Each structure stands twice: as C-alpha cells, then as structure tokens.
N, CA, C and O atoms as CSV, one atom per row, in Angstrom:
chain,resi,resn,atom,element,x,y,z
A,1,MET,N,N,-6.191,-2.240,12.072
A,1,MET,CA,C,-7.639,-2.249,12.033
A,1,MET,C,C,-8.119,-3.517,12.704
A,1,MET,O,O,-7.448,-4.548,12.645
A,2,ASN,N,N,-9.231,-3.451,13.317
A,2,ASN,CA,C,-9.806,-4.615,13.957
A,2,ASN,C,C,-11.193,-4.823,13.366
A,2,ASN,O,O,-12.130,-4.089,13.680
A,3,GLY,N,N,-11.313,-5.815,12.518
A,3,GLY,CA,C,-12.590,-6.060,11.870
A,3,GLY,C,C,-13.040,-4.904,11.008
A,3,GLY,O,O,-14.235,-4.735,10.766
A,4,GLY,N,N,-12.088,-4.098,10.538
A,4,GLY,CA,C,-12.431,-2.970,9.685
A,4,GLY,C,C,-13.019,-1.792,10.427
A,4,GLY,O,O,-13.504,-0.849,9.803
A,5,VAL,N,N,-12.987,-1.827,11.772
A,5,VAL,CA,C,-13.643,-0.782,12.541
A,5,VAL,C,C,-12.652,0.225,13.119
A,5,VAL,O,O,-12.808,1.429,12.915
A,6,ASP,N,N,-11.648,-0.245,13.828
A,6,ASP,CA,C,-10.721,0.641,14.520
A,6,ASP,C,C,-9.539,0.983,13.633
A,6,ASP,O,O,-8.931,0.096,13.035
A,7,ASN,N,N,-9.217,2.245,13.547
A,7,ASN,CA,C,-8.071,2.691,12.759
A,7,ASN,C,C,-7.047,3.337,13.668
A,7,ASN,O,O,-7.393,4.061,14.601
A,8,LYS,N,N,-5.787,3.068,13.386
A,8,LYS,CA,C,-4.708,3.754,14.080
A,8,LYS,C,C,-3.561,3.889,13.101
A,8,LYS,O,O,-3.101,2.894,12.542
A,9,ASN,N,N,-3.098,5.102,12.888
A,9,ASN,CA,C,-1.949,5.309,12.020
A,9,ASN,C,C,-0.694,4.851,12.727
A,9,ASN,O,O,-0.413,5.272,13.849
A,10,ILE,N,N,0.058,3.993,12.071
A,10,ILE,CA,C,1.365,3.625,12.590
A,10,ILE,C,C,2.335,4.729,12.210
A,10,ILE,O,O,3.065,5.239,13.059
A,11,PHE,N,N,2.343,5.091,10.965
A,11,PHE,CA,C,3.074,6.256,10.502
A,11,PHE,C,C,2.609,6.617,9.103
A,11,PHE,O,O,2.065,5.792,8.370
A,12,ILE,N,N,2.837,7.856,8.761
A,12,ILE,CA,C,2.559,8.352,7.421
A,12,ILE,C,C,3.873,8.903,6.902
A,12,ILE,O,O,4.513,9.729,7.553
A,13,LEU,N,N,4.270,8.442,5.728
A,13,LEU,CA,C,5.562,8.853,5.193
A,13,LEU,C,C,5.410,9.538,3.849
A,13,LEU,O,O,4.558,9.180,3.036
A,14,ASN,N,N,6.237,10.510,3.643
A,14,ASN,CA,C,6.389,11.148,2.347
A,14,ASN,C,C,7.788,10.827,1.844
A,14,ASN,O,O,8.643,10.396,2.617
A,15,LYS,N,N,8.020,11.032,0.575
A,15,LYS,CA,C,9.319,10.693,-0.015
A,15,LYS,C,C,10.495,11.381,0.663
A,15,LYS,O,O,11.603,10.846,0.647
A,16,ASP,N,N,10.291,12.536,1.250
A,16,ASP,CA,C,11.397,13.250,1.878
A,16,ASP,C,C,11.592,12.903,3.353
A,16,ASP,O,O,12.484,13.459,3.993
A,17,ASP,N,N,10.780,11.997,3.910
A,17,ASP,CA,C,10.938,11.568,5.300
A,17,ASP,C,C,12.106,10.599,5.446
A,17,ASP,O,O,12.427,9.860,4.515
A,18,GLU,N,N,12.741,10.605,6.619
A,18,GLU,CA,C,13.894,9.748,6.889
A,18,GLU,C,C,13.582,8.265,6.713
A,18,GLU,O,O,14.386,7.527,6.144
A,19,LEU,N,N,12.443,7.834,7.187
A,19,LEU,CA,C,12.112,6.407,7.179
A,19,LEU,C,C,11.602,5.890,5.833
A,19,LEU,O,O,11.463,4.682,5.647
A,20,TYR,N,N,11.328,6.779,4.914
A,20,TYR,CA,C,10.738,6.378,3.638
A,20,TYR,C,C,11.559,5.289,2.950
A,20,TYR,O,O,11.016,4.252,2.569
A,21,ASN,N,N,12.860,5.518,2.790
A,21,ASN,CA,C,13.708,4.543,2.091
A,21,ASN,C,C,13.825,3.240,2.859
A,21,ASN,O,O,13.916,2.173,2.252
A,22,GLU,N,N,13.825,3.307,4.188
A,22,GLU,CA,C,13.908,2.095,4.994
A,22,GLU,C,C,12.646,1.246,4.844
A,22,GLU,O,O,12.726,0.029,4.678
A,23,VAL,N,N,11.491,1.890,4.904
A,23,VAL,CA,C,10.223,1.166,4.727
A,23,VAL,C,C,10.129,0.603,3.319
A,23,VAL,O,O,9.712,-0.540,3.128
A,24,ARG,N,N,10.509,1.387,2.351
A,24,ARG,CA,C,10.470,0.920,0.957
A,24,ARG,C,C,11.399,-0.278,0.755
A,24,ARG,O,O,11.048,-1.221,0.046
A,25,SER,N,N,12.574,-0.246,1.370
A,25,SER,CA,C,13.520,-1.353,1.269
A,25,SER,C,C,12.942,-2.638,1.865
A,25,SER,O,O,13.078,-3.714,1.283
A,26,ILE,N,N,12.307,-2.522,3.007
A,26,ILE,CA,C,11.688,-3.699,3.636
A,26,ILE,C,C,10.621,-4.284,2.727
A,26,ILE,O,O,10.600,-5.491,2.486
A,27,LEU,N,N,9.739,-3.439,2.224
A,27,LEU,CA,C,8.664,-3.927,1.355
A,27,LEU,C,C,9.220,-4.516,0.056
A,27,LEU,O,O,8.680,-5.499,-0.451
A,28,ASN,N,N,10.275,-3.939,-0.480
A,28,ASN,CA,C,10.882,-4.466,-1.706
A,28,ASN,C,C,11.512,-5.832,-1.488
A,28,ASN,O,O,11.611,-6.620,-2.429
A,29,ASN,N,N,11.940,-6.126,-0.266
A,29,ASN,CA,C,12.562,-7.421,0.028
A,29,ASN,C,C,11.548,-8.507,0.366
A,29,ASN,O,O,11.904,-9.683,0.430
A,30,TRP,N,N,10.308,-8.135,0.580
A,30,TRP,CA,C,9.277,-9.130,0.840
A,30,TRP,C,C,8.999,-9.916,-0.437
A,30,TRP,O,O,9.094,-9.386,-1.544
A,31,GLU,N,N,8.660,-11.167,-0.263
A,31,GLU,CA,C,8.207,-11.995,-1.379
A,31,GLU,C,C,6.862,-12.592,-1.002
A,31,GLU,O,O,6.653,-13.029,0.130
A,32,ALA,N,N,5.967,-12.603,-1.957
A,32,ALA,CA,C,4.632,-13.142,-1.717
A,32,ALA,C,C,4.236,-14.001,-2.897
A,32,ALA,O,O,4.649,-13.760,-4.031
A,33,LYS,N,N,3.424,-15.013,-2.608
A,33,LYS,CA,C,2.913,-15.839,-3.704
A,33,LYS,C,C,1.398,-15.685,-3.748
A,33,LYS,O,O,0.733,-15.558,-2.720
A,34,ARG,N,N,0.888,-15.700,-4.940
A,34,ARG,CA,C,-0.559,-15.570,-5.174
A,34,ARG,C,C,-1.244,-16.823,-4.672
A,34,ARG,O,O,-0.778,-17.935,-4.921
A,35,THR,N,N,-2.328,-16.653,-3.978
A,35,THR,CA,C,-3.090,-17.789,-3.488
A,35,THR,C,C,-4.550,-17.628,-3.882
A,35,THR,O,O,-5.125,-16.546,-3.765
A,36,LEU,N,N,-5.130,-18.701,-4.341
A,36,LEU,CA,C,-6.528,-18.657,-4.767
A,36,LEU,C,C,-7.465,-19.291,-3.748
A,36,LEU,O,O,-8.671,-19.048,-3.775
A,37,PHE,N,N,-6.913,-20.110,-2.843
A,37,PHE,CA,C,-7.766,-20.885,-1.952
A,37,PHE,C,C,-7.695,-20.438,-0.501
A,37,PHE,O,O,-8.393,-20.990,0.349
A,38,LYS,N,N,-6.870,-19.454,-0.208
A,38,LYS,CA,C,-6.770,-18.889,1.124
A,38,LYS,C,C,-7.030,-17.402,0.999
A,38,LYS,O,O,-6.657,-16.782,0.003
A,39,SER,N,N,-7.668,-16.829,2.004
A,39,SER,CA,C,-7.901,-15.387,1.932
A,39,SER,C,C,-7.738,-14.769,3.315
A,39,SER,O,O,-7.833,-15.447,4.337
A,40,ILE,N,N,-7.496,-13.490,3.315
A,40,ILE,CA,C,-7.337,-12.762,4.561
A,40,ILE,C,C,-8.688,-12.694,5.270
A,40,ILE,O,O,-9.720,-12.477,4.636
A,41,ASP,N,N,-8.671,-12.879,6.575
A,41,ASP,CA,C,-9.893,-12.816,7.366
A,41,ASP,C,C,-10.027,-11.400,7.920
A,41,ASP,O,O,-9.395,-11.063,8.921
A,42,VAL,N,N,-10.836,-10.581,7.282
A,42,VAL,CA,C,-10.956,-9.181,7.678
A,42,VAL,C,C,-11.770,-8.996,8.952
A,42,VAL,O,O,-11.907,-7.871,9.433
A,43,SER,N,N,-12.311,-10.076,9.507
A,43,SER,CA,C,-13.003,-9.950,10.785
A,43,SER,C,C,-12.006,-9.954,11.939
A,43,SER,O,O,-12.363,-9.588,13.059
A,44,ASN,N,N,-10.761,-10.360,11.687
A,44,ASN,CA,C,-9.702,-10.318,12.693
A,44,ASN,C,C,-8.847,-9.071,12.500
A,44,ASN,O,O,-9.057,-8.299,11.564
A,45,SER,N,N,-7.895,-8.888,13.384
A,45,SER,CA,C,-7.013,-7.719,13.307
A,45,SER,C,C,-6.091,-7.814,12.098
A,45,SER,O,O,-5.602,-8.890,11.755
A,46,TYR,N,N,-5.868,-6.694,11.472
A,46,TYR,CA,C,-4.930,-6.620,10.367
A,46,TYR,C,C,-4.424,-5.190,10.253
A,46,TYR,O,O,-4.962,-4.276,10.877
A,47,TYR,N,N,-3.406,-5.012,9.467
A,47,TYR,CA,C,-2.822,-3.699,9.236
A,47,TYR,C,C,-3.075,-3.290,7.799
A,47,TYR,O,O,-3.182,-4.132,6.907
A,48,LYS,N,N,-3.166,-2.013,7.591
A,48,LYS,CA,C,-3.446,-1.506,6.253
A,48,LYS,C,C,-2.387,-0.484,5.865
A,48,LYS,O,O,-2.044,0.406,6.643
A,49,ILE,N,N,-1.882,-0.627,4.661
A,49,ILE,CA,C,-0.945,0.332,4.092
A,49,ILE,C,C,-1.597,0.876,2.833
A,49,ILE,O,O,-2.109,0.116,2.012
A,50,VAL,N,N,-1.575,2.186,2.685
A,50,VAL,CA,C,-2.132,2.804,1.491
A,50,VAL,C,C,-1.039,3.662,0.863
A,50,VAL,O,O,-0.492,4.562,1.501
A,51,PHE,N,N,-0.732,3.366,-0.395
A,51,PHE,CA,C,0.222,4.169,-1.149
A,51,PHE,C,C,-0.555,5.067,-2.092
A,51,PHE,O,O,-1.388,4.605,-2.871
A,52,THR,N,N,-0.272,6.339,-2.011
A,52,THR,CA,C,-0.898,7.267,-2.938
A,52,THR,C,C,0.177,8.110,-3.606
A,52,THR,O,O,1.258,8.326,-3.057
A,53,ASN,N,N,-0.139,8.566,-4.766
A,53,ASN,CA,C,0.736,9.460,-5.514
A,53,ASN,C,C,0.134,10.855,-5.393
A,53,ASN,O,O,-1.016,11.073,-5.774
A,54,ASN,N,N,0.902,11.791,-4.866
A,54,ASN,CA,C,0.371,13.144,-4.683
A,54,ASN,C,C,-0.106,13.774,-5.979
A,54,ASN,O,O,-0.975,14.645,-5.960
A,55,ASP,N,N,0.452,13.344,-7.106
A,55,ASP,CA,C,0.036,13.889,-8.396
A,55,ASP,C,C,-1.268,13.272,-8.890
A,55,ASP,O,O,-1.989,13.884,-9.678
A,56,ASP,N,N,-1.573,12.050,-8.423
A,56,ASP,CA,C,-2.799,11.364,-8.835
A,56,ASP,C,C,-3.330,10.556,-7.659
A,56,ASP,O,O,-3.002,9.378,-7.519
A,57,THR,N,N,-4.138,11.168,-6.823
A,57,THR,CA,C,-4.649,10.507,-5.619
A,57,THR,C,C,-5.862,9.628,-5.902
A,57,THR,O,O,-6.420,9.046,-4.971
A,58,THR,N,N,-6.281,9.517,-7.145
A,58,THR,CA,C,-7.477,8.740,-7.475
A,58,THR,C,C,-7.192,7.251,-7.636
A,58,THR,O,O,-8.129,6.464,-7.771
A,59,ASN,N,N,-5.935,6.849,-7.625
A,59,ASN,CA,C,-5.597,5.453,-7.881
A,59,ASN,C,C,-4.636,4.909,-6.817
A,59,ASN,O,O,-3.496,4.573,-7.139
A,60,PRO,N,N,-5.078,4.818,-5.552
A,60,PRO,CA,C,-4.170,4.348,-4.504
A,60,PRO,C,C,-3.961,2.832,-4.570
A,60,PRO,O,O,-4.765,2.107,-5.155
A,61,ILE,N,N,-2.877,2.375,-3.964
A,61,ILE,CA,C,-2.630,0.940,-3.789
A,61,ILE,C,C,-2.965,0.622,-2.341
A,61,ILE,O,O,-2.333,1.151,-1.426
A,62,ASN,N,N,-3.957,-0.239,-2.125
A,62,ASN,CA,C,-4.394,-0.620,-0.785
A,62,ASN,C,C,-3.848,-1.997,-0.445
A,62,ASN,O,O,-4.069,-2.962,-1.176
A,63,ILE,N,N,-3.133,-2.080,0.672
A,63,ILE,CA,C,-2.545,-3.345,1.101
A,63,ILE,C,C,-3.030,-3.649,2.508
A,63,ILE,O,O,-2.867,-2.838,3.420
A,64,LEU,N,N,-3.628,-4.824,2.680
A,64,LEU,CA,C,-4.014,-5.313,3.995
A,64,LEU,C,C,-3.067,-6.443,4.355
A,64,LEU,O,O,-2.793,-7.305,3.520
A,65,ILE,N,N,-2.556,-6.456,5.591
A,65,ILE,CA,C,-1.622,-7.488,6.025
A,65,ILE,C,C,-2.117,-8.035,7.354
A,65,ILE,O,O,-2.289,-7.289,8.318
A,66,SER,N,N,-2.344,-9.344,7.400
A,66,SER,CA,C,-2.768,-9.960,8.649
A,66,SER,C,C,-1.546,-10.480,9.399
A,66,SER,O,O,-0.474,-10.649,8.819
A,67,LYS,N,N,-1.717,-10.729,10.676
A,67,LYS,CA,C,-0.611,-11.214,11.498
A,67,LYS,C,C,-0.140,-12.596,11.078
A,67,LYS,O,O,0.992,-12.978,11.372
A,68,ASP,N,N,-0.997,-13.355,10.389
A,68,ASP,CA,C,-0.604,-14.704,9.965
A,68,ASP,C,C,0.060,-14.731,8.588
A,68,ASP,O,O,0.292,-15.806,8.034
A,69,GLY,N,N,0.370,-13.549,8.029
A,69,GLY,CA,C,1.124,-13.495,6.787
A,69,GLY,C,C,0.297,-13.453,5.516
A,69,GLY,O,O,0.843,-13.577,4.419
A,70,MET,N,N,-1.003,-13.282,5.643
A,70,MET,CA,C,-1.827,-13.120,4.452
A,70,MET,C,C,-1.807,-11.647,4.050
A,70,MET,O,O,-1.823,-10.753,4.896
A,71,VAL,N,N,-1.771,-11.422,2.750
A,71,VAL,CA,C,-1.700,-10.067,2.219
A,71,VAL,C,C,-2.766,-9.917,1.139
A,71,VAL,O,O,-2.932,-10.793,0.290
A,72,ASN,N,N,-3.473,-8.816,1.182
A,72,ASN,CA,C,-4.461,-8.506,0.161
A,72,ASN,C,C,-4.029,-7.190,-0.469
A,72,ASN,O,O,-3.973,-6.158,0.199
A,73,ILE,N,N,-3.725,-7.239,-1.761
A,73,ILE,CA,C,-3.315,-6.032,-2.480
A,73,ILE,C,C,-4.367,-5.741,-3.535
A,73,ILE,O,O,-4.533,-6.495,-4.494
A,74,ASN,N,N,-5.070,-4.640,-3.344
A,74,ASN,CA,C,-6.153,-4.247,-4.249
A,74,ASN,C,C,-7.061,-5.428,-4.593
A,74,ASN,O,O,-7.339,-5.696,-5.761
A,75,SER,N,N,-7.514,-6.123,-3.557
A,75,SER,CA,C,-8.482,-7.233,-3.648
A,75,SER,C,C,-7.925,-8.528,-4.231
A,75,SER,O,O,-8.704,-9.390,-4.639
A,76,ARG,N,N,-6.621,-8.692,-4.281
A,76,ARG,CA,C,-6.011,-9.955,-4.699
A,76,ARG,C,C,-5.246,-10.540,-3.516
A,76,ARG,O,O,-4.521,-9.830,-2.819
A,77,GLU,N,N,-5.415,-11.836,-3.299
A,77,GLU,CA,C,-4.853,-12.494,-2.126
A,77,GLU,C,C,-3.457,-13.058,-2.388
A,77,GLU,O,O,-3.201,-13.660,-3.430
A,78,TYR,N,N,-2.559,-12.849,-1.418
A,78,TYR,CA,C,-1.193,-13.353,-1.470
A,78,TYR,C,C,-0.819,-13.873,-0.091
A,78,TYR,O,O,-1.459,-13.539,0.906
A,79,GLU,N,N,0.220,-14.689,-0.045
A,79,GLU,CA,C,0.750,-15.158,1.218
A,79,GLU,C,C,2.231,-14.795,1.267
A,79,GLU,O,O,2.972,-15.069,0.323
A,80,LEU,N,N,2.657,-14.180,2.362
A,80,LEU,CA,C,4.067,-13.818,2.493
A,80,LEU,C,C,4.910,-15.080,2.609
A,80,LEU,O,O,4.623,-15.950,3.432
A,81,VAL,N,N,5.940,-15.179,1.791
A,81,VAL,CA,C,6.872,-16.308,1.884
A,81,VAL,C,C,8.251,-15.832,2.338
A,81,VAL,O,O,9.087,-16.639,2.742
A,82,LYS,N,N,8.485,-14.532,2.271
A,82,LYS,CA,C,9.732,-13.953,2.773
A,82,LYS,C,C,9.406,-12.578,3.323
A,82,LYS,O,O,8.748,-11.776,2.660
A,83,GLY,N,N,9.865,-12.305,4.536
A,83,GLY,CA,C,9.572,-11.045,5.199
A,83,GLY,C,C,8.438,-11.220,6.177
A,83,GLY,O,O,7.672,-12.180,6.095
A,84,ASP,N,N,8.335,-10.284,7.109
A,84,ASP,CA,C,7.215,-10.360,8.042
A,84,ASP,C,C,6.824,-8.974,8.537
A,84,ASP,O,O,7.565,-8.002,8.388
A,85,LEU,N,N,5.668,-8.919,9.114
A,85,LEU,CA,C,5.083,-7.672,9.578
A,85,LEU,C,C,5.889,-7.058,10.718
A,85,LEU,O,O,5.964,-5.835,10.830
A,86,VAL,N,N,6.489,-7.887,11.560
A,86,VAL,CA,C,7.237,-7.404,12.722
A,86,VAL,C,C,8.363,-6.468,12.290
A,86,VAL,O,O,8.619,-5.455,12.941
A,87,GLU,N,N,9.020,-6.804,11.210
A,87,GLU,CA,C,10.109,-5.981,10.690
A,87,GLU,C,C,9.621,-4.559,10.392
A,87,GLU,O,O,10.308,-3.580,10.685
A,88,LEU,N,N,8.459,-4.467,9.823
A,88,LEU,CA,C,7.881,-3.161,9.488
A,88,LEU,C,C,7.431,-2.433,10.735
A,88,LEU,O,O,7.646,-1.227,10.858
A,89,LEU,N,N,6.812,-3.141,11.658
A,89,LEU,CA,C,6.308,-2.525,12.882
A,89,LEU,C,C,7.440,-2.040,13.790
A,89,LEU,O,O,7.282,-1.053,14.508
A,90,ASN,N,N,8.570,-2.729,13.758
A,90,ASN,CA,C,9.707,-2.320,14.569
A,90,ASN,C,C,10.213,-0.937,14.174
A,90,ASN,O,O,10.691,-0.191,15.028
A,91,ILE,N,N,10.116,-0.593,12.920
A,91,ILE,CA,C,10.540,0.735,12.464
A,91,ILE,C,C,9.718,1.818,13.144
A,91,ILE,O,O,10.234,2.876,13.504
A,92,ALA,N,N,8.448,1.541,13.312
A,92,ALA,CA,C,7.549,2.532,13.901
A,92,ALA,C,C,7.546,2.445,15.416
A,92,ALA,O,O,6.811,3.179,16.078
A,93,ASN,N,N,8.378,1.535,15.986
A,93,ASN,CA,C,8.374,1.297,17.436
A,93,ASN,C,C,6.970,0.993,17.924
A,93,ASN,O,O,6.523,1.504,18.951
A,94,TYR,N,N,6.293,0.160,17.174
A,94,TYR,CA,C,4.896,-0.167,17.426
A,94,TYR,C,C,4.808,-1.630,17.815
A,94,TYR,O,O,5.455,-2.477,17.199
A,95,GLU,N,N,4.015,-1.936,18.832
A,95,GLU,CA,C,3.822,-3.340,19.206
A,95,GLU,C,C,2.361,-3.614,19.406
A,95,GLU,O,O,1.982,-4.740,19.725
C-alpha cells in the first residue's frame, strides 16, 4: 500500500496451499518488541497482511509492515528485531 491508497495482493494463502507453512514459519521466527515512542508512518509505502479465520471472519488480525521494520498489529506498534520483510517478499517473487 502506498499511503493507504494503492493495494496490490502479493499472495493469498489458505491452509492447504503449498506456501502456507513456509510463510507461517517465517512469521513465527520473527521477533518484535513493543514500542511506545515510535510508530509506523502510514503516509509512506508499507505492506499489509490480514489473517482471517474462515469460521469467524469478523475478527481478523491486521498487520502493517513498513520497509524500515516497523510493525503495526491491530493498532499496536512494534519494531522488528529479528527477521525482515525481504524474506517474506522473496517467497512471492515480489520486489
């Protein structure tokens, strides 16, 4: 997304897709620390991941990730301390 305006799907995965476990493994290996004094700048480019449960689509997990390693998960700010966006984008062959 660019300033919240432009959307482009990198990929959409379901549990039975080949890449599902690989993407989940990458995200599980990321480490982030909560930050109160830094926040993601949504006026710049960032990526968005939305996790939904097919049985209950009313409670999705929204994750925004900026190129500088800031992460916003359901309106709470974090900073990546282990892992990076490039690893995730490489799976989708996206640059």
